N, CA, C and O of each residue as an XYZ file, in Angstrom:
300
protein
N      11.164     15.840      9.442
C      10.320     15.748      9.259
C      10.293     14.671      8.016
O      11.273     14.212      7.429
N       9.412     14.495      7.863
C       8.614     13.451      6.883
C       8.604     13.524      5.536
O       7.394     13.751      5.554
N       8.890     13.539      4.224
C       8.575     13.539      3.228
C       7.283     13.037      2.833
O       6.652     12.106      3.335
N       6.869     14.046      1.521
C       5.407     14.010      1.434
C       5.227     12.380      0.678
O       6.235     11.873      0.187
N       4.606     12.030      0.656
C       4.462     10.365     -0.191
C       4.075     10.888     -1.543
O       3.255     11.782     -1.754
N       5.061      9.935     -2.804
C       5.249     10.480     -4.513
C       3.696     10.373     -5.344
O       2.897      9.490     -5.031
N       3.520     10.958     -5.971
C       2.199     11.047     -6.243
C       1.913      9.207     -6.820
O       2.857      8.422     -6.908
N       0.616      8.856     -7.115
C       0.397      7.689     -7.626
C       0.222      7.756     -8.277
O       0.528      6.780     -8.963
N      -0.402      8.783     -8.926
C      -0.527      8.881    -10.669
C       0.533      8.506    -12.070
O       0.454      7.767    -13.052
N       1.624      9.565    -11.463
C       3.230      9.567    -12.821
C       2.950      7.493    -12.647
O       2.510      6.783    -13.551
N       3.494      6.869    -10.838
C       3.192      5.417    -11.041
C       3.029      4.600    -11.749
O       3.817      3.749    -12.160
N       1.398      4.869    -12.093
C       0.994      3.883    -12.658
C       0.572      4.100    -13.971
O      -0.337      3.660    -14.675
N       1.456      4.879    -14.100
C       1.746      4.882    -15.300
C       3.229      4.534    -16.095
O       3.552      4.264    -17.252
N       3.972      4.709    -14.710
C       4.787      4.201    -15.783
C       5.322      2.733    -15.096
O       6.402      2.281    -15.476
N       4.907      2.357    -14.562
C       4.207      0.621    -14.640
C       3.199     -0.089    -15.099
O       2.686     -1.091    -14.601
N       2.884      0.575    -16.252
C       1.283      0.032    -17.089
C       2.927     -0.749    -18.539
O       3.960     -0.506    -19.164
N       1.940     -1.656    -18.204
C       2.894     -2.987    -19.095
C       2.072     -2.060    -20.929
O       0.928     -1.972    -21.374
N       3.696     -1.495    -21.510
C       3.719     -1.246    -23.016
C       2.949      0.052    -23.060
O       3.035      0.854    -22.131
N       2.326      0.235    -23.943
C       1.766      1.328    -24.153
C      -0.073      1.624    -24.005
O      -0.743      2.331    -24.757
N      -0.464      0.996    -23.044
C      -2.103      0.609    -22.860
C      -2.562      1.844    -22.229
O      -2.322      2.254    -21.093
N      -3.189      2.310    -23.059
C      -4.523      3.690    -22.413
C      -4.911      3.617    -21.049
O      -4.675      2.514    -20.557
N      -5.528      4.598    -20.141
C      -6.070      4.443    -19.132
C      -6.602      5.670    -18.982
O      -6.065      6.750    -19.229
N      -7.928      5.407    -18.472
C      -9.107      6.072    -18.327
C      -8.993      7.658    -17.532
O      -7.773      7.545    -17.646
N      -9.130      8.788    -16.956
C      -8.912      9.149    -15.944
C      -9.994      8.406    -14.299
O      -9.953      8.256    -13.077
N     -10.838      8.177    -15.544
C     -11.662      7.703    -13.937
C     -11.258      6.370    -13.129
O     -11.589      5.945    -12.022
N     -10.277      5.812    -14.295
C      -9.924      4.039    -13.907
C      -8.585      3.902    -13.433
O      -8.144      2.958    -12.777
N      -7.884      5.072    -13.874
C      -6.525      5.579    -12.650
C      -6.874      6.124    -11.616
O      -6.167      5.989    -10.617
N      -8.076      6.901    -11.563
C      -8.741      7.283    -10.106
C      -9.076      5.991     -9.490
O      -9.155      6.302     -8.302
N      -9.259      5.051     -9.548
C      -9.188      3.558     -8.927
C      -8.053      2.927     -8.425
O      -7.798      2.349     -7.368
N      -7.402      3.191     -9.495
C      -6.419      2.832     -9.235
C      -5.837      2.995     -7.866
O      -5.738      2.319     -6.842
N      -5.560      3.960     -8.212
C      -4.835      5.222     -7.422
C      -5.748      4.702     -5.902
O      -5.135      4.254     -4.933
N      -6.936      4.823     -5.912
C      -7.556      4.881     -4.172
C      -7.388      3.046     -3.661
O      -7.376      2.775     -2.460
N      -7.328      2.471     -4.208
C      -7.138      0.988     -4.132
C      -6.463      0.787     -3.408
O      -6.527      0.191     -2.333
N      -5.037      1.718     -4.402
C      -4.080      1.832     -3.295
C      -3.229      2.176     -1.788
O      -2.378      1.945     -0.928
N      -4.261      2.892     -2.341
C      -3.981      3.787     -0.612
C      -5.129      2.701      0.257
O      -5.195      3.089      1.424
N      -5.627      2.024      0.123
C      -6.670      0.894      1.154
C      -5.875      0.207      0.867
O      -5.133      1.189      0.885
N      -5.021     -0.837      0.506
C      -4.532     -0.958      0.672
C      -3.323     -0.770      1.482
O      -2.951     -1.579      2.332
N      -2.488      0.752      1.076
C      -1.427      0.332      1.652
C      -2.346      0.977      3.335
O      -1.750      0.808      4.398
N      -3.192      1.391      3.335
C      -3.758      1.738      4.834
C      -3.893      0.592      5.979
O      -3.553      0.385      7.144
N      -4.878     -0.258      4.500
C      -4.565     -1.502      5.450
C      -3.426     -2.782      5.680
O      -3.605     -3.941      6.053
N      -2.327     -2.129      5.335
C      -1.150     -2.991      5.483
C      -0.610     -2.488      6.768
O      -0.277     -3.301      7.631
N      -0.411     -0.279      7.108
C      -0.334     -0.378      7.821
C      -1.210     -0.059      9.625
O      -0.574      0.440     10.553
N      -2.251     -0.351      9.712
C      -2.715     -0.563     10.141
C      -2.589     -1.954     10.835
O      -2.861     -1.859     12.032
N      -2.089     -3.867     10.244
C      -2.005     -3.700     10.774
C      -0.506     -4.213     11.016
O      -0.284     -5.334     11.471
N       0.222     -3.558     10.771
C       1.632     -3.381     11.345
C       1.501     -2.807     12.830
O       1.932     -3.122     13.940
N       0.594     -1.688     12.228
C       0.683     -1.142     13.959
C      -0.185     -2.124     15.403
O       0.071     -1.950     16.595
N      -0.996     -2.916     14.959
C      -1.171     -4.064     15.712
C      -0.394     -5.324     16.048
O      -0.793     -6.238     16.769
N       0.547     -5.256     15.545
C       1.677     -6.019     15.148
C       2.670     -5.969     15.948
O       3.232     -6.844     16.606
N       2.887     -4.566     15.804
C       4.239     -4.051     16.855
C       3.445     -3.654     17.983
O       4.164     -3.531     18.975
N       1.655     -3.286     18.320
C       1.305     -2.937     19.633
C       1.455     -4.780     20.438
O       1.552     -4.967     21.651
N       1.436     -5.764     19.501
C       1.260     -6.666     20.353
C       2.890     -7.119     21.140
O       2.932     -7.843     22.135
N       4.326     -6.451     20.371
C       4.720     -7.167     20.251
C       5.628     -5.664     21.584
O       6.841     -5.556     21.759
N       4.700     -4.917     22.151
C       4.798     -3.628     22.708
C       5.709     -1.749     22.113
O       5.862     -0.693     22.726
N       6.110     -2.224     20.600
C       6.882     -1.529     20.734
C       6.257     -0.355     20.250
O       5.336     -0.530     19.452
N       6.615      1.016     20.619
C       5.981      1.637     20.120
C       6.258      2.035     18.388
O       5.294      2.050     17.622
N       7.425      2.293     17.980
C       7.131      1.888     16.477
C       6.959      1.349     16.015
O       7.058      0.270     16.600
N       6.419      1.161     14.223
C       6.457      0.268     13.261
C       7.496     -0.025     12.478
O       7.650      0.621     11.441
N       8.199     -0.830     12.757
C      10.119     -1.240     11.620
C       9.128     -2.397     10.674
O       8.001     -2.886     10.591
N      10.011     -2.395     10.281
C      10.376     -3.559      9.133
C       9.503     -5.087      9.549
O       8.389     -5.384      9.118
N      10.327     -5.898     10.469
C      10.007     -6.731     10.338
C       8.503     -6.965     11.380
O       8.191     -8.151     11.488
N       7.722     -6.115     12.013
C       6.289     -5.795     11.888
C       5.104     -5.823     10.326
O       3.932     -6.194     10.400
N       5.665     -5.426      9.256
C       5.139     -5.033      8.329
C       5.666     -5.901      7.165
O       5.403     -5.618      5.997
N       6.483     -7.060      7.546
C       6.699     -7.754      6.581
C       5.999     -9.447      7.333
O       6.284    -10.440      6.664
N       5.388     -9.622      8.272
C       5.344    -10.702      9.602
C       4.214    -10.227      8.417
O       4.110    -11.078      7.534
N       3.094     -8.675      8.174
C       1.389     -8.851      7.757
C       1.291     -8.984      6.745
O       0.139     -9.235      6.392
N       2.585     -8.903      5.390
C       2.256     -8.885      4.233
C       1.376     -9.085      4.152
O       0.286     -8.511      4.148
N       2.132    -10.872      3.993
C       1.267    -12.097      3.408
C       0.165    -12.183      3.375
O      -0.597    -12.466      2.450
N      -0.046    -11.873      4.686
C      -1.829    -11.934      5.372
C      -2.220    -10.366      4.410
O      -3.262    -10.214      3.772
N      -1.582     -9.779      4.475
C      -2.146     -8.682      3.757
C      -2.509     -9.201      2.229
O      -3.715     -9.398      2.078
N      -1.501     -9.517      0.806
C      -1.538     -9.949     -0.057
C      -2.336    -10.929     -0.199
O      -2.996    -10.818     -1.232
N      -2.650    -12.209      0.636
C      -3.809    -12.957      0.713
C      -4.782    -12.498      0.389
O      -5.059    -12.599     -0.806
N      -5.888    -11.678      1.439
C      -6.890    -11.410      1.628
C      -7.110    -10.640      0.723
O      -8.254    -10.791      0.295
N      -6.167     -9.352     -0.124
C      -6.621     -9.351     -1.357
C      -6.737     -8.972     -2.600
O      -7.330     -8.176     -3.328
N      -5.797    -10.003     -2.591
C      -6.705    -11.114     -4.100
C      -7.747    -11.547     -3.802
O      -8.257    -12.031     -4.813
N      -8.456    -11.663     -2.847
C      -9.538    -12.612     -2.277
C     -10.126    -13.997     -2.748
O     -11.006    -14.550     -2.089
């Protein structure tokens, strides 16, 4: 059985540099943008796995598309 994903809010707070106050609206926006990025990364990895006729998304599928997804996310 798969475990639930950890809460992103606590990760955002611990990863913030220094003692920067983040408003709740900004925190929610960061969480949503992170989820959108992870969703697009998963979709691209699924497509890469499908091209190789693999039923499972493996580590090398995610690594293969991660550079493209990061470049696209930067703009």
